[in-house]
C-alpha positions as CSV (number, residue, x, y, z in Angstrom):
1,M,0.0,0.0,0.0
2,K,1.4,3.4,-0.9
3,A,2.0,6.0,1.8
4,R,-0.9,8.3,0.9
5,A,-3.3,5.3,0.8
6,L,-1.9,4.0,4.1
7,V,-2.4,7.3,5.9
8,A,-5.9,7.8,4.5
9,W,-6.9,4.2,5.6
10,N,-5.6,4.7,9.1
11,V,-7.0,8.2,9.6
12,R,-10.4,6.9,8.6
13,R,-10.0,3.7,10.7
14,I,-9.1,5.7,13.9
15,R,-11.8,8.3,13.3
16,V,-14.6,5.8,12.7
17,D,-13.4,3.6,15.6
18,R,-13.8,6.6,17.9
19,G,-17.2,7.6,16.4
20,I,-16.0,11.0,15.3
21,P,-17.6,12.5,12.2
22,Q,-15.3,13.9,9.5
23,E,-16.8,17.4,10.2
24,Q,-15.9,17.2,13.9
25,L,-12.3,16.0,13.3
26,A,-11.8,18.7,10.7
27,Y,-13.1,21.4,13.0
28,D,-11.1,20.2,16.0
29,A,-7.9,20.0,13.8
30,G,-8.5,23.4,12.3
31,I,-8.9,22.3,8.7
32,D,-11.7,22.4,6.2
33,R,-14.1,19.4,6.1
34,S,-13.7,19.1,2.3
35,Y,-9.9,18.8,2.8
36,M,-10.5,16.1,5.5
37,S,-12.7,14.3,3.0
38,G,-10.0,14.6,0.3
39,L,-7.4,13.3,2.7
40,E,-9.5,10.1,3.4
41,R,-10.1,9.7,-0.4
42,Q,-6.4,10.0,-1.1
43,S,-6.8,13.1,-3.2
44,E,-5.0,15.4,-0.7
45,N,-1.3,15.1,0.3
46,P,-1.1,16.2,3.9
47,T,2.0,17.7,5.4
48,I,3.8,16.2,8.4
49,D,2.6,19.2,10.4
50,L,-1.0,18.4,9.6
51,L,-0.6,14.7,10.3
52,D,1.0,15.7,13.7
53,R,-2.0,17.9,14.4
54,L,-4.5,15.2,13.4
55,A,-2.7,12.7,15.6
56,G,-2.9,15.1,18.5
57,T,-6.6,15.7,17.9
58,L,-7.2,12.0,17.8
59,G,-5.0,11.3,20.8
60,V,-2.7,8.9,19.0
61,H,1.0,8.8,18.1
62,L,1.9,9.9,14.6
63,S,3.1,6.4,13.8
64,E,-0.5,5.1,14.1
65,F,-1.1,6.6,10.6
66,F,1.6,4.2,9.1
67,I,0.4,0.9,10.4
68,Q,-0.2,-1.7,7.7
69,P,-3.8,-3.0,7.6
70,P,-4.2,-6.8,7.9
71,K,-4.4,-8.6,4.6
72,G,-7.9,-8.5,3.2
73,A,-9.0,-5.8,5.6
74,A,-12.1,-3.9,4.5
75,T,-12.2,-0.1,4.2
76,P,-13.4,1.2,7.6
77,E,-17.1,1.7,7.7
78,T,-18.6,5.2,7.6
79,L,-20.6,6.8,10.4
80,P,-24.4,7.0,9.9
81,K,-25.5,9.9,7.7
82,G,-26.7,13.0,9.4
83,R,-24.7,12.4,12.6
84,K,-23.4,15.8,13.7
85,S,-21.3,16.8,16.6
86,T,-23.1,18.5,19.5
87,R,-20.3,21.0,19.7
88,L,-20.8,22.1,16.1
89,R,-24.6,22.1,16.5
90,S,-24.5,24.3,19.6
91,K,-22.2,26.8,17.9
92,K,-24.5,27.2,15.0
93,Q,-27.6,27.9,17.1
């Protein structure tokens, strides 16, 4: 697996495992949600600084983004549609 695909797979895996919507992770990391989506789709090439910020936001070591998935591992599932963070919702009201 190429590095960009590996990072995308692991960011998504960690985010989904923790039940964090893309919008919330992007907000907490100080990046645009569309950029976060592009990172997970492998269309964005994040800097080390951004990866470090995402790792801090997710509470993991930077090396977690470079763990090889088990052979035959499926793409991490997505969160249910319409699930919004309470923090974002409360700021918009």
